[in-house]
N, C-alpha and C positions, 0 to 999 in steps of 0.2 A: 476936821482936817478938813479940805478945799482946795480945790485944782481949778486952777481961771481956765477955762474955754475960749480957746486963740480966736475964732472967731465965735460971734453970737448963734449958736446951733438952735433951735426950734424941735423943743421936748412937749411934748403932749403924757400927759397926766391922763387916766383912765380909772376911778376906782366910787364907788355910788358910799361910800366913807368922804365925810364932809375931812374927819381933821388930819387924816388921812394926807385927800389931797396938799389940805394949809400945810401939815406939818412940811411933806414933800416938796409944795412950791418952795415953801420959805428958804428951804436946805441948798436947793438947786438954781433959785434967782441971789442968794446969797457967793455961788462960786459963779457967774457969770452967765447963765443959758436965759434962755428965754423960755417962758412957759404958758400953758395952756393948759386948760384943765376941763375936764367933763367928766359927771355923774354916771353917764349913762350909756351906753353904746349906740345910741341914736346919738346921742349931744355928739361920742367921738368921731361920728359917720359923719356928721356935718362943719366938724372943725378940719375933720383932715379933706376933705373938699372942700373947703374954702381957703386950702396954701398949702405950702409945704410945710413936710414935718421932719427931724433928722430921723426921730427916737421916738419910739412908742412904750412910755411902758403900764402894765396896765392887768388889771387882779383878773385871776382867773372865776370867780362868780361875781358877775354881774348881775341887774336885777332885773336886767331884757337880755341879757347875750349872757357867750361865756366867752373870757379871754382870748380862748381858742381860735372861735369864729371870728372874732371883730381882729383875731389877730390878720387871719389870712383873708376881710376884706381891704384890711390898710394895704398891705399887699399889694393886689387889686390897683387899688385909687396910688400907691406912690411906692411899683418896684424894687426902692431901692433902699425905704425908713428899714431902722431896725431899730425891730421888736423883740424888751423881760416881761416873761409875764411874775407878777407876782403873785404867793399862793398861800395858805395856811398849812397847807399840805406839803410834804416833802415830798411825794414820788408823786409825781404827775403823768398820765399816759397820755403826752401829746401826738400820736397819728401821723394822720397828712402833717399836720401842723407843727411838725417839727425841722421842714423843711423854711417857716418863713421865723421861730421865734428862735432868738439866739440864745437868751437863758431866761433860766427861774431863779426868782430870789425868794428867800423863802421868809414870810413875818413872823416877827418883826422885823424890819429891815434896819441892818444900820448902816447909817448917814454914809460912813467912810467906806464897804462897801458899794454904796450904792452910787457914790460919783465916782471911785474906780472902774468900775463893770460900766458905768456910763461915758467914760473916759477911752475904757477899750473900746466901744463900743461906734464910736460916731469919731 
């Protein structure tokens, strides 16, 4: 199931699993989104600093940081960015990051659910 993007919105996918990045990128590009990928928090921050990003989808556990810490930093760089956290855990205490994270997707992610959530977010 795909939803056409009204205008090309930029989505940054952040995960240290190359297979997840590639699969999600294929799904999102087929739906008409412009997709950037990063395999670490440091690379994600570089991409966020380089230009506008409408939505960031970030894994909870990265090798160099947590998705929660990255979400807080991303919001500092782009105050209007929407952020979706992905995790293999169903229950996560977001603490103060609750104000910056729009939703949590539990892995494995259903492509139709992902596209619906993105459309609702941006």
